[in-house]
N, CA, C and O atoms as a GROMACS GRO file, in nm:
protein
  520
    1MET      N    1   0.081  -0.118   0.000
    1MET     CA    2   0.000   0.000   0.000
    1MET      C    3   0.086   0.125   0.000
    1MET      O    4   0.059   0.219  -0.075
    2ALA      N    5   0.190   0.129   0.082
    2ALA     CA    6   0.276   0.247   0.091
    2ALA      C    7   0.339   0.279  -0.044
    2ALA      O    8   0.348   0.396  -0.081
    3LEU      N    9   0.383   0.178  -0.116
    3LEU     CA   10   0.445   0.201  -0.246
    3LEU      C   11   0.343   0.258  -0.346
    3LEU      O   12   0.377   0.346  -0.426
    4LEU      N   13   0.221   0.208  -0.341
    4LEU     CA   14   0.117   0.263  -0.429
    4LEU      C   15   0.090   0.410  -0.399
    4LEU      O   16   0.071   0.491  -0.490
    5VAL      N   17   0.088   0.443  -0.272
    5VAL     CA   18   0.062   0.582  -0.232
    5VAL      C   19   0.178   0.671  -0.276
    5VAL      O   20   0.155   0.782  -0.325
    6ILE      N   21   0.301   0.624  -0.261
    6ILE     CA   22   0.416   0.703  -0.307
    6ILE      C   23   0.408   0.721  -0.458
    6ILE      O   24   0.429   0.832  -0.508
    7MET      N   25   0.379   0.614  -0.532
    7MET     CA   26   0.369   0.628  -0.679
    7MET      C   27   0.258   0.722  -0.719
    7MET      O   28   0.275   0.803  -0.810
    8GLU      N   29   0.145   0.715  -0.652
    8GLU     CA   30   0.034   0.805  -0.682
    8GLU      C   31   0.077   0.950  -0.657
    8GLU      O   32   0.046   1.039  -0.736
    9THR      N   33   0.146   0.972  -0.549
    9THR     CA   34   0.193   1.107  -0.515
    9THR      C   35   0.295   1.155  -0.617
    9THR      O   36   0.286   1.268  -0.666
   10GLU      N   37   0.391   1.072  -0.649
   10GLU     CA   38   0.498   1.110  -0.741
   10GLU      C   39   0.450   1.122  -0.886
   10GLU      O   40   0.497   1.207  -0.960
   11SER      N   41   0.356   1.038  -0.925
   11SER     CA   42   0.313   1.034  -1.064
   11SER      C   43   0.197   1.128  -1.096
   11SER      O   44   0.198   1.197  -1.198
   12ARG      N   45   0.097   1.128  -1.007
   12ARG     CA   46  -0.024   1.203  -1.040
   12ARG      C   47  -0.083   1.281  -0.923
   12ARG      O   48  -0.172   1.364  -0.943
   13GLY      N   49  -0.035   1.254  -0.805
   13GLY     CA   50  -0.107   1.299  -0.687
   13GLY      C   51  -0.088   1.442  -0.643
   13GLY      O   52  -0.126   1.476  -0.531
   14GLY      N   53  -0.029   1.526  -0.725
   14GLY     CA   54  -0.025   1.666  -0.687
   14GLY      C   55   0.105   1.711  -0.624
   14GLY      O   56   0.105   1.807  -0.547
   15TRP      N   57   0.216   1.644  -0.653
   15TRP     CA   58   0.342   1.687  -0.596
   15TRP      C   59   0.404   1.793  -0.686
   15TRP      O   60   0.518   1.780  -0.732
   16GLY      N   61   0.328   1.898  -0.711
   16GLY     CA   62   0.377   2.017  -0.780
   16GLY      C   63   0.437   1.992  -0.916
   16GLY      O   64   0.373   1.938  -1.006
   17ARG      N   65   0.561   2.031  -0.929
   17ARG     CA   66   0.630   2.033  -1.059
   17ARG      C   67   0.648   1.896  -1.122
   17ARG      O   68   0.675   1.888  -1.242
   18TYR      N   69   0.632   1.789  -1.045
   18TYR     CA   70   0.658   1.655  -1.099
   18TYR      C   71   0.538   1.596  -1.173
   18TYR      O   72   0.555   1.504  -1.253
   19VAL      N   73   0.420   1.646  -1.147
   19VAL     CA   74   0.301   1.586  -1.204
   19VAL      C   75   0.306   1.590  -1.356
   19VAL      O   76   0.320   1.697  -1.416
   20GLY      N   77   0.293   1.473  -1.416
   20GLY     CA   78   0.288   1.464  -1.561
   20GLY      C   79   0.422   1.486  -1.629
   20GLY      O   80   0.428   1.488  -1.752
   21ALA      N   81   0.529   1.501  -1.552
   21ALA     CA   82   0.659   1.526  -1.613
   21ALA      C   83   0.765   1.442  -1.545
   21ALA      O   84   0.816   1.478  -1.439
   22GLY      N   85   0.798   1.330  -1.605
   22GLY     CA   86   0.909   1.252  -1.556
   22GLY      C   87   0.876   1.150  -1.450
   22GLY      O   88   0.967   1.085  -1.398
   23ALA      N   89   0.751   1.131  -1.417
   23ALA     CA   90   0.717   1.037  -1.312
   23ALA      C   91   0.671   0.903  -1.369
   23ALA      O   92   0.593   0.832  -1.306
   24HIS      N   93   0.719   0.868  -1.485
   24HIS     CA   94   0.676   0.747  -1.553
   24HIS      C   95   0.797   0.666  -1.597
   24HIS      O   96   0.908   0.720  -1.606
   25VAL      N   97   0.776   0.539  -1.626
   25VAL     CA   98   0.883   0.454  -1.676
   25VAL      C   99   0.941   0.518  -1.802
   25VAL      O  100   0.867   0.562  -1.890
   26GLY      N  101   1.073   0.521  -1.810
   26GLY     CA  102   1.142   0.576  -1.926
   26GLY      C  103   1.166   0.725  -1.918
   26GLY      O  104   1.219   0.785  -2.013
   27GLU      N  105   1.129   0.787  -1.807
   27GLU     CA  106   1.142   0.932  -1.796
   27GLU      C  107   1.214   0.971  -1.666
   27GLU      O  108   1.204   0.904  -1.564
   28CYS      N  109   1.287   1.081  -1.676
   28CYS     CA  110   1.348   1.145  -1.560
   28CYS      C  111   1.310   1.292  -1.565
   28CYS      O  112   1.281   1.347  -1.672
   29VAL      N  113   1.309   1.355  -1.450
   29VAL     CA  114   1.285   1.498  -1.443
   29VAL      C  115   1.408   1.561  -1.378
   29VAL      O  116   1.457   1.512  -1.276
   30ARG      N  117   1.457   1.668  -1.437
   30ARG     CA  118   1.569   1.743  -1.381
   30ARG      C  119   1.512   1.864  -1.311
   30ARG      O  120   1.428   1.935  -1.366
   31HIS      N  121   1.558   1.888  -1.192
   31HIS     CA  122   1.514   2.004  -1.115
   31HIS      C  123   1.630   2.046  -1.025
   31HIS      O  124   1.729   1.975  -1.014
   32ASP      N  125   1.617   2.160  -0.963
   32ASP     CA  126   1.716   2.206  -0.866
   32ASP      C  127   1.676   2.160  -0.728
   32ASP      O  128   1.560   2.170  -0.689
   33ASP      N  129   1.773   2.109  -0.653
   33ASP     CA  130   1.744   2.073  -0.514
   33ASP      C  131   1.732   2.201  -0.432
   33ASP      O  132   1.743   2.310  -0.486
   34ARG      N  133   1.709   2.188  -0.303
   34ARG     CA  134   1.684   2.307  -0.221
   34ARG      C  135   1.806   2.397  -0.211
   34ARG      O  136   1.794   2.512  -0.168
   35ASN      N  137   1.925   2.347  -0.250
   35ASN     CA  138   2.045   2.429  -0.252
   35ASN      C  139   2.075   2.485  -0.391
   35ASN      O  140   2.179   2.546  -0.413
   36GLY      N  141   1.983   2.463  -0.484
   36GLY     CA  142   2.000   2.514  -0.619
   36GLY      C  143   2.086   2.429  -0.710
   36GLY      O  144   2.123   2.472  -0.819
   37HIS      N  145   2.120   2.308  -0.666
   37HIS     CA  146   2.201   2.218  -0.748
   37HIS      C  147   2.110   2.131  -0.835
   37HIS      O  148   2.011   2.078  -0.786
   38PRO      N  149   2.143   2.115  -0.963
   38PRO     CA  150   2.060   2.030  -1.048
   38PRO      C  151   2.068   1.884  -1.005
   38PRO      O  152   2.174   1.835  -0.966
   39THR      N  153   1.955   1.817  -1.013
   39THR     CA  154   1.947   1.676  -0.977
   39THR      C  155   1.840   1.608  -1.062
   39THR      O  156   1.751   1.675  -1.115
   40LEU      N  157   1.848   1.477  -1.074
   40LEU     CA  158   1.753   1.398  -1.152
   40LEU      C  159   1.673   1.306  -1.063
   40LEU      O  160   1.727   1.248  -0.968
   41ASP      N  161   1.543   1.293  -1.092
   41ASP     CA  162   1.455   1.194  -1.032
   41ASP      C  163   1.397   1.112  -1.146
   41ASP      O  164   1.351   1.168  -1.246
   42CYS      N  165   1.398   0.979  -1.133
   42CYS     CA  166   1.359   0.894  -1.245
   42CYS      C  167   1.251   0.793  -1.208
   42CYS      O  168   1.246   0.740  -1.097
   43GLY      N  169   1.163   0.769  -1.306
   43GLY     CA  170   1.064   0.664  -1.298
   43GLY      C  171   0.949   0.691  -1.203
   43GLY      O  172   0.942   0.798  -1.142
   44PRO      N  173   0.859   0.594  -1.191
   44PRO     CA  174   0.737   0.613  -1.112
   44PRO      C  175   0.761   0.636  -0.963
   44PRO      O  176   0.678   0.697  -0.897
   45MET      N  177   0.873   0.588  -0.910
   45MET     CA  178   0.905   0.613  -0.769
   45MET      C  179   0.995   0.735  -0.752
   45MET      O  180   1.035   0.769  -0.641
   46GLN      N  181   1.026   0.802  -0.865
   46GLN     CA  182   1.109   0.922  -0.866
   46GLN      C  183   1.236   0.902  -0.783
   46GLN      O  184   1.261   0.973  -0.686
   47ILE      N  185   1.316   0.803  -0.824
   47ILE     CA  186   1.440   0.769  -0.755
   47ILE      C  187   1.544   0.877  -0.788
   47ILE      O  188   1.582   0.895  -0.904
   48ASN      N  189   1.590   0.947  -0.685
   48ASN     CA  190   1.684   1.057  -0.702
   48ASN      C  191   1.824   1.004  -0.727
   48ASN      O  192   1.865   0.902  -0.672
   49GLU      N  193   1.898   1.075  -0.811
   49GLU     CA  194   2.032   1.031  -0.847
   49GLU      C  195   2.125   1.023  -0.726
   49GLU      O  196   2.225   0.951  -0.731
   50GLY      N  197   2.095   1.094  -0.619
   50GLY     CA  198   2.175   1.082  -0.497
   50GLY      C  199   2.168   0.943  -0.436
   50GLY      O  200   2.256   0.904  -0.359
   51SER      N  201   2.064   0.868  -0.469
   51SER     CA  202   2.047   0.732  -0.417
   51SER      C  203   2.111   0.626  -0.507
   51SER      O  204   2.125   0.511  -0.467
   52TRP      N  205   2.148   0.664  -0.628
   52TRP     CA  206   2.200   0.565  -0.721
   52TRP      C  207   2.325   0.494  -0.672
   52TRP      O  208   2.335   0.373  -0.690
   53PRO      N  209   2.422   0.564  -0.611
   53PRO     CA  210   2.540   0.491  -0.560
   53PRO      C  211   2.503   0.389  -0.451
   53PRO      O  212   2.560   0.280  -0.446
   54TRP      N  213   2.408   0.424  -0.364
   54TRP     CA  214   2.364   0.330  -0.261
   54TRP      C  215   2.300   0.207  -0.326
   54TRP      O  216   2.328   0.094  -0.286
   55ILE      N  217   2.216   0.230  -0.426
   55ILE     CA  218   2.151   0.118  -0.498
   55ILE      C  219   2.257   0.035  -0.570
   55ILE      O  220   2.248  -0.087  -0.573
   56ALA      N  221   2.357   0.102  -0.628
   56ALA     CA  222   2.466   0.030  -0.695
   56ALA      C  223   2.538  -0.060  -0.596
   56ALA      O  224   2.571  -0.175  -0.628
   57GLY      N  225   2.563  -0.010  -0.476
   57GLY     CA  226   2.628  -0.092  -0.373
   57GLY      C  227   2.543  -0.210  -0.331
   57GLY      O  228   2.595  -0.318  -0.302
   58LEU      N  229   2.414  -0.188  -0.329
   58LEU     CA  230   2.320  -0.294  -0.290
   58LEU      C  231   2.312  -0.403  -0.396
   58LEU      O  232   2.305  -0.522  -0.364
   59THR      N  233   2.312  -0.362  -0.522
   59THR     CA  234   2.291  -0.456  -0.632
   59THR      C  235   2.419  -0.508  -0.696
   59THR      O  236   2.419  -0.615  -0.758
   60GLY      N  237   2.528  -0.433  -0.681
   60GLY     CA  238   2.652  -0.470  -0.750
   60GLY      C  239   2.659  -0.416  -0.892
   60GLY      O  240   2.758  -0.441  -0.961
   61PHE      N  241   2.557  -0.344  -0.935
   61PHE     CA  242   2.559  -0.284  -1.069
   61PHE      C  243   2.635  -0.152  -1.066
   61PHE      O  244   2.633  -0.083  -0.964
   62PRO      N  245   2.701  -0.116  -1.175
   62PRO     CA  246   2.763   0.017  -1.182
   62PRO      C  247   2.655   0.126  -1.178
   62PRO      O  248   2.540   0.102  -1.215
   63VAL      N  249   2.693   0.244  -1.132
   63VAL     CA  250   2.597   0.353  -1.117
   63VAL      C  251   2.529   0.388  -1.249
   63VAL      O  252   2.409   0.418  -1.250
   64ASP      N  253   2.601   0.383  -1.362
   64ASP     CA  254   2.537   0.416  -1.490
   64ASP      C  255   2.430   0.314  -1.527
   64ASP      O  256   2.331   0.348  -1.591
   65VAL      N  257   2.450   0.189  -1.488
   65VAL     CA  258   2.350   0.085  -1.512
   65VAL      C  259   2.230   0.108  -1.420
   65VAL      O  260   2.115   0.092  -1.462
   66VAL      N  261   2.256   0.145  -1.296
   66VAL     CA  262   2.146   0.177  -1.203
   66VAL      C  263   2.062   0.290  -1.261
   66VAL      O  264   1.940   0.284  -1.258
   67HIS      N  265   2.127   0.395  -1.312
   67HIS     CA  266   2.054   0.507  -1.374
   67HIS      C  267   1.961   0.455  -1.484
   67HIS      O  268   1.843   0.490  -1.487
   68GLN      N  269   2.014   0.374  -1.572
   68GLN     CA  270   1.934   0.320  -1.682
   68GLN      C  271   1.818   0.236  -1.628
   68GLN      O  272   1.705   0.248  -1.677
   69LEU      N  273   1.845   0.152  -1.529
   69LEU     CA  274   1.741   0.064  -1.476
   69LEU      C  275   1.632   0.141  -1.401
   69LEU      O  276   1.514   0.111  -1.418
   70VAL      N  277   1.669   0.240  -1.319
   70VAL     CA  278   1.565   0.314  -1.247
   70VAL      C  279   1.482   0.398  -1.343
   70VAL      O  280   1.366   0.430  -1.315
   71ARG      N  281   1.541   0.435  -1.456
   71ARG     CA  282   1.467   0.512  -1.556
   71ARG      C  283   1.378   0.422  -1.642
   71ARG      O  284   1.261   0.455  -1.665
   72ASP      N  285   1.431   0.309  -1.689
   72ASP     CA  286   1.366   0.233  -1.795
   72ASP      C  287   1.299   0.103  -1.754
   72ASP      O  288   1.223   0.046  -1.832
   73ASP      N  289   1.325   0.054  -1.634
   73ASP     CA  290   1.269  -0.074  -1.590
   73ASP      C  291   1.178  -0.048  -1.470
   73ASP      O  292   1.224  -0.024  -1.358
   74GLY      N  293   1.047  -0.052  -1.495
   74GLY     CA  294   0.951  -0.021  -1.390
   74GLY      C  295   0.963  -0.112  -1.270
   74GLY      O  296   0.949  -0.067  -1.156
   75CYS      N  297   0.989  -0.240  -1.293
   75CYS     CA  298   1.002  -0.334  -1.181
   75CYS      C  299   1.124  -0.299  -1.097
   75CYS      O  300   1.118  -0.301  -0.974
   76PHE      N  301   1.235  -0.268  -1.163
   76PHE     CA  302   1.355  -0.230  -1.089
   76PHE      C  303   1.331  -0.101  -1.012
   76PHE      O  304   1.373  -0.088  -0.898
   77ASN      N  305   1.263  -0.006  -1.075
   77ASN     CA  306   1.235   0.123  -1.012
   77ASN      C  307   1.155   0.104  -0.884
   77ASN      O  308   1.189   0.161  -0.781
   78VAL      N  309   1.049   0.026  -0.891
   78VAL     CA  310   0.965   0.004  -0.773
   78VAL      C  311   1.041  -0.075  -0.667
   78VAL      O  312   1.027  -0.047  -0.548
   79THR      N  313   1.120  -0.172  -0.708
   79THR     CA  314   1.200  -0.249  -0.612
   79THR      C  315   1.302  -0.158  -0.543
   79THR      O  316   1.322  -0.167  -0.422
   80ALA      N  317   1.365  -0.069  -0.620
   80ALA     CA  318   1.459   0.026  -0.562
   80ALA      C  319   1.387   0.120  -0.465
   80ALA      O  320   1.440   0.153  -0.359
   81GLY      N  321   1.268   0.164  -0.501
   81GLY     CA  322   1.189   0.249  -0.413
   81GLY      C  323   1.154   0.177  -0.284
   81GLY      O  324   1.157   0.237  -0.176
   82ALA      N  325   1.120   0.048  -0.293
   82ALA     CA  326   1.089  -0.031  -0.174
   82ALA      C  327   1.213  -0.045  -0.085
   82ALA      O  328   1.203  -0.036   0.037
   83ALA      N  329   1.329  -0.066  -0.146
   83ALA     CA  330   1.454  -0.076  -0.069
   83ALA      C  331   1.485   0.057  -0.001
   83ALA      O  332   1.528   0.059   0.115
   84LEU      N  333   1.464   0.167  -0.072
   84LEU     CA  334   1.486   0.299  -0.012
   84LEU      C  335   1.390   0.323   0.104
   84LEU      O  336   1.430   0.375   0.209
   85LEU      N  337   1.265   0.286   0.086
   85LEU     CA  338   1.167   0.303   0.194
   85LEU      C  339   1.206   0.217   0.315
   85LEU      O  340   1.192   0.262   0.429
   86ALA      N  341   1.252   0.096   0.291
   86ALA     CA  342   1.297   0.010   0.401
   86ALA      C  343   1.414   0.074   0.475
   86ALA      O  344   1.422   0.066   0.598
   87GLU      N  345   1.504   0.135   0.402
   87GLU     CA  346   1.618   0.204   0.463
   87GLU      C  347   1.571   0.324   0.545
   87GLU      O  348   1.624   0.351   0.653
   88LYS      N  349   1.472   0.396   0.494
   88LYS     CA  350   1.415   0.509   0.568
   88LYS      C  351   1.345   0.460   0.695
   88LYS      O  352   1.350   0.527   0.798
   89LEU      N  353   1.280   0.344   0.686
   89LEU     CA  354   1.213   0.286   0.804
   89LEU      C  355   1.316   0.251   0.911
   89LEU      O  356   1.292   0.271   1.030
   90LYS      N  357   1.428   0.199   0.868
   90LYS     CA  358   1.536   0.166   0.960
   90LYS      C  359   1.587   0.294   1.027
   90LYS      O  360   1.606   0.298   1.149
   91ALA      N  361   1.610   0.400   0.947
   91ALA     CA  362   1.658   0.528   1.001
   91ALA      C  363   1.556   0.591   1.095
   91ALA      O  364   1.592   0.661   1.189
   92ALA      N  365   1.427   0.566   1.068
   92ALA     CA  366   1.319   0.622   1.150
   92ALA      C  367   1.286   0.532   1.269
   92ALA      O  368   1.186   0.552   1.337
   93LYS      N  369   1.372   0.432   1.294
   93LYS     CA  370   1.356   0.340   1.408
   93LYS      C  371   1.218   0.275   1.411
   93LYS      O  372   1.157   0.261   1.517
   94GLY      N  373   1.169   0.237   1.292
   94GLY     CA  374   1.043   0.166   1.282
   94GLY      C  375   0.919   0.253   1.274
   94GLY      O  376   0.809   0.200   1.261
   95ASN      N  377   0.933   0.384   1.282
   95ASN     CA  378   0.819   0.474   1.273
   95ASN      C  379   0.779   0.487   1.126
   95ASN      O  380   0.845   0.556   1.048
   96ARG      N  381   0.672   0.419   1.091
   96ARG     CA  382   0.630   0.411   0.951
   96ARG      C  383   0.598   0.546   0.890
   96ARG      O  384   0.639   0.575   0.777
   97ARG      N  385   0.527   0.629   0.960
   97ARG     CA  386   0.490   0.761   0.908
   97ARG      C  387   0.615   0.847   0.887
   97ARG      O  388   0.628   0.916   0.786
   98GLU      N  389   0.706   0.842   0.983
   98GLU     CA  390   0.832   0.915   0.970
   98GLU      C  391   0.910   0.866   0.848
   98GLU      O  392   0.966   0.946   0.773
   99ALA      N  393   0.914   0.736   0.828
   99ALA     CA  394   0.983   0.679   0.713
   99ALA      C  395   0.920   0.725   0.581
   99ALA      O  396   0.991   0.759   0.486
  100LEU      N  397   0.788   0.727   0.576
  100LEU     CA  398   0.720   0.773   0.455
  100LEU      C  399   0.755   0.918   0.424
  100LEU      O  400   0.778   0.953   0.308
  101GLY      N  401   0.759   1.002   0.524
  101GLY     CA  402   0.797   1.140   0.503
  101GLY      C  403   0.941   1.154   0.459
  101GLY      O  404   0.974   1.236   0.373
  102ARG      N  405   1.029   1.073   0.519
  102ARG     CA  406   1.170   1.075   0.484
  102ARG      C  407   1.197   1.022   0.343
  102ARG      O  408   1.304   1.046   0.288
  103TYR      N  409   1.101   0.952   0.285
  103TYR     CA  410   1.119   0.909   0.146
  103TYR      C  411   1.148   1.031   0.059
  103TYR      O  412   1.225   1.023  -0.037
  104HIS      N  413   1.086   1.142   0.093
  104HIS     CA  414   1.111   1.267   0.021
  104HIS      C  415   1.222   1.348   0.086
  104HIS      O  416   1.314   1.392   0.017
  105SER      N  417   1.214   1.369   0.218
  105SER     CA  418   1.311   1.454   0.285
  105SER      C  419   1.305   1.433   0.435
  105SER      O  420   1.198   1.407   0.491
  106ALA      N  421   1.420   1.444   0.500
  106ALA     CA  422   1.425   1.441   0.646
  106ALA      C  423   1.404   1.580   0.705
  106ALA      O  424   1.388   1.595   0.826
  107THR      N  425   1.405   1.683   0.620
  107THR     CA  426   1.382   1.820   0.666
  107THR      C  427   1.237   1.834   0.709
  107THR      O  428   1.146   1.806   0.630
  108PRO      N  429   1.212   1.876   0.834
  108PRO     CA  430   1.076   1.873   0.889
  108PRO      C  431   0.969   1.940   0.804
  108PRO      O  432   0.862   1.883   0.784
  109ASP      N  433   0.995   2.061   0.753
  109ASP     CA  434   0.889   2.129   0.677
  109ASP      C  435   0.862   2.060   0.544
  109ASP      O  436   0.746   2.049   0.503
  110LEU      N  437   0.966   2.015   0.476
  110LEU     CA  438   0.947   1.943   0.349
  110LEU      C  439   0.878   1.809   0.372
  110LEU      O  440   0.792   1.767   0.294
  111LYS      N  441   0.917   1.743   0.480
  111LYS     CA  442   0.856   1.615   0.515
  111LYS      C  443   0.707   1.632   0.544
  111LYS      O  444   0.626   1.550   0.501
  112ALA      N  445   0.671   1.738   0.616
  112ALA     CA  446   0.531   1.762   0.650
  112ALA      C  447   0.445   1.785   0.526
  112ALA      O  448   0.334   1.733   0.516
  113VAL      N  449   0.496   1.862   0.432
  113VAL     CA  450   0.422   1.887   0.307
  113VAL      C  451   0.406   1.756   0.230
  113VAL      O  452   0.298   1.728   0.178
  114TYR      N  453   0.512   1.678   0.223
  114TYR     CA  454   0.506   1.551   0.150
  114TYR      C  455   0.407   1.456   0.216
  114TYR      O  456   0.330   1.389   0.147
  115LEU      N  457   0.409   1.448   0.350
  115LEU     CA  458   0.314   1.362   0.420
  115LEU      C  459   0.170   1.404   0.392
  115LEU      O  460   0.082   1.318   0.376
  116ALA      N  461   0.144   1.533   0.385
  116ALA     CA  462   0.009   1.581   0.351
  116ALA      C  463  -0.030   1.534   0.211
  116ALA      O  464  -0.143   1.494   0.188
  117ASN      N  465   0.066   1.540   0.118
  117ASN     CA  466   0.039   1.492  -0.018
  117ASN      C  467   0.016   1.341  -0.019
  117ASN      O  468  -0.069   1.291  -0.092
  118LEU      N  469   0.093   1.268   0.061
  118LEU     CA  470   0.071   1.123   0.071
  118LEU      C  471  -0.068   1.092   0.128
  118LEU      O  472  -0.136   1.002   0.080
  119ASP      N  473  -0.108   1.168   0.228
  119ASP     CA  474  -0.242   1.146   0.287
  119ASP      C  475  -0.351   1.169   0.182
  119ASP      O  476  -0.447   1.092   0.175
  120ARG      N  477  -0.337   1.274   0.101
  120ARG     CA  478  -0.436   1.299  -0.006
  120ARG      C  479  -0.436   1.186  -0.108
  120ARG      O  480  -0.542   1.141  -0.151
  121ALA      N  481  -0.317   1.141  -0.146
  121ALA     CA  482  -0.308   1.031  -0.243
  121ALA      C  483  -0.370   0.904  -0.185
  121ALA      O  484  -0.440   0.831  -0.255
  122ALA      N  485  -0.342   0.877  -0.057
  122ALA     CA  486  -0.399   0.758   0.007
  122ALA      C  487  -0.551   0.764   0.007
  122ALA      O  488  -0.618   0.665  -0.022
  123ALA      N  489  -0.606   0.881   0.039
  123ALA     CA  490  -0.752   0.897   0.039
  123ALA      C  491  -0.809   0.874  -0.100
  123ALA      O  492  -0.914   0.812  -0.115
  124THR      N  493  -0.740   0.924  -0.203
  124THR     CA  494  -0.782   0.903  -0.342
  124THR      C  495  -0.789   0.754  -0.374
  124THR      O  496  -0.877   0.709  -0.447
  125LEU      N  497  -0.695   0.679  -0.320
  125LEU     CA  498  -0.688   0.535  -0.344
  125LEU      C  499  -0.774   0.453  -0.247
  125LEU      O  500  -0.782   0.331  -0.259
  126GLY      N  501  -0.838   0.522  -0.151
  126GLY     CA  502  -0.922   0.454  -0.055
  126GLY      C  503  -0.848   0.395   0.063
  126GLY      O  504  -0.899   0.304   0.128
  127PHE      N  505  -0.727   0.447   0.092
  127PHE     CA  506  -0.646   0.400   0.204
  127PHE      C  507  -0.630   0.511   0.306
  127PHE      O  508  -0.660   0.628   0.280
  128THR      N  509  -0.581   0.473   0.423
  128THR     CA  510  -0.526   0.569   0.519
  128THR      C  511  -0.384   0.522   0.551
  128THR      O  512  -0.355   0.402   0.546
  129LEU      N  513  -0.299   0.614   0.583
  129LEU     CA  514  -0.160   0.579   0.613
  129LEU      C  515  -0.137   0.546   0.760
  129LEU      O  516  -0.028   0.502   0.796
  130ASP      N  517  -0.237   0.566   0.845
  130ASP     CA  518  -0.219   0.539   0.987
  130ASP      C  519  -0.265   0.400   1.024
  130ASP      O  520  -0.258   0.361   1.141
   0.00000   0.00000   0.00000
């Protein structure tokens, strides 16, 4: 359920600039991070390029192959998103809601906005996140 809610949020659920642009298999969106540095998010789980080295270490694939897979292979993208969410859950000491917010950012204000978007997406899908 959590992965569906994240995909709904990232792909269609109203996460601002990403809606309809780059949130699909075979697509990436380039944007500036909060420090003004360009960064890429790819596929339906919007896997950020900052996570690619971690995924490469997990899978044994080179980073350029990870980039291709998170962009072009929907199954790999969702699996990578699930692994990232599991890592966020570990960092959040098992707090599921905290982990869901950290999927986007650990910064409190950004996390709060993202959680509100996740709640709206969950309601659209007939779920609650609590």
